[in-house]
C-alpha positions in Angstrom: -46.8 49.5 -8.4 -48.3 53.0 -9.0 -47.7 54.9 -12.2 -46.4 58.4 -12.5 -47.2 60.9 -15.2 -45.2 64.1 -16.0 -46.9 66.1 -13.2 -46.0 63.5 -10.6 -42.4 63.3 -11.8 -42.2 67.1 -11.6 -43.5 67.1 -8.0 -41.1 64.3 -7.0 -38.2 66.1 -8.5 -39.1 69.3 -6.6 -39.7 67.4 -3.3 -36.2 65.8 -3.6 -34.5 69.1 -3.1 -34.8 68.9 0.7 -37.8 71.1 1.1 -40.0 68.1 2.0 -39.8 65.2 4.4 -40.7 61.9 3.0 -42.5 59.4 5.3 -42.0 55.7 4.5 -43.8 52.8 6.2 -42.6 50.1 3.8 -39.4 49.4 2.0 -41.6 48.5 -1.0 -42.6 52.2 -1.2 -38.9 53.2 -1.4 -38.3 50.6 -4.1 -41.3 51.7 -6.1 -40.1 55.4 -5.8 -36.7 54.4 -7.1 -38.1 52.4 -10.0 -40.5 55.1 -11.0 -38.0 58.0 -10.7 -34.6 56.5 -11.3 -32.9 59.7 -12.4 -33.7 61.6 -9.1 -30.8 62.5 -6.9 -32.0 62.1 -3.3 -28.9 63.3 -1.5 -30.6 66.5 -0.3 -33.8 64.7 0.7 -35.0 63.9 4.2 -37.0 60.8 5.2 -38.6 59.3 8.2 -39.0 55.6 8.3 -41.0 53.5 10.7 -38.5 50.7 10.9 -34.7 50.4 10.6 -35.0 48.1 7.6 -37.1 50.8 5.8 -34.6 53.4 6.8 -31.8 51.4 5.3 -33.7 51.1 2.1 -34.0 54.9 2.1 -30.3 55.3 2.7 -29.5 52.9 -0.1 -31.7 54.9 -2.4 -29.5 57.9 -1.6 -31.6 59.9 0.9 -29.2 62.2 2.7 -31.0 62.5 6.0 -33.0 59.6 7.4 -34.6 59.2 10.8 -36.2 56.1 12.3 -39.4 56.7 14.3 -42.1 54.5 15.9 -45.3 54.8 13.9 -47.2 56.8 16.6 -48.4 60.2 15.6 -46.5 62.0 18.3 -43.3 60.2 17.5 -43.7 60.9 13.7 -44.4 64.6 14.3 -41.3 64.8 16.6 -39.1 63.1 13.9 -40.4 65.4 11.2 -39.9 68.5 13.4 -36.3 67.4 14.1 -35.3 68.2 10.5 -36.1 71.9 11.0 
């Protein structure tokens, strides 16, 4: 698991406000994020996941908007753009 310092926690908190789109290719990444930033409220955050199981982990973590996308570049770009 990675470690977060104060600057990383500040960046995560800012990015949880819905101004960023999180890209997850593993449910382990979602679990690590939850463990390292347990106080973050994710309801305004958007996420793209490359598998339904990963998307479910993001929903369980509280992400308010979650899309599932194949891991190809064109599909990921389309999914990210769909949040606009």
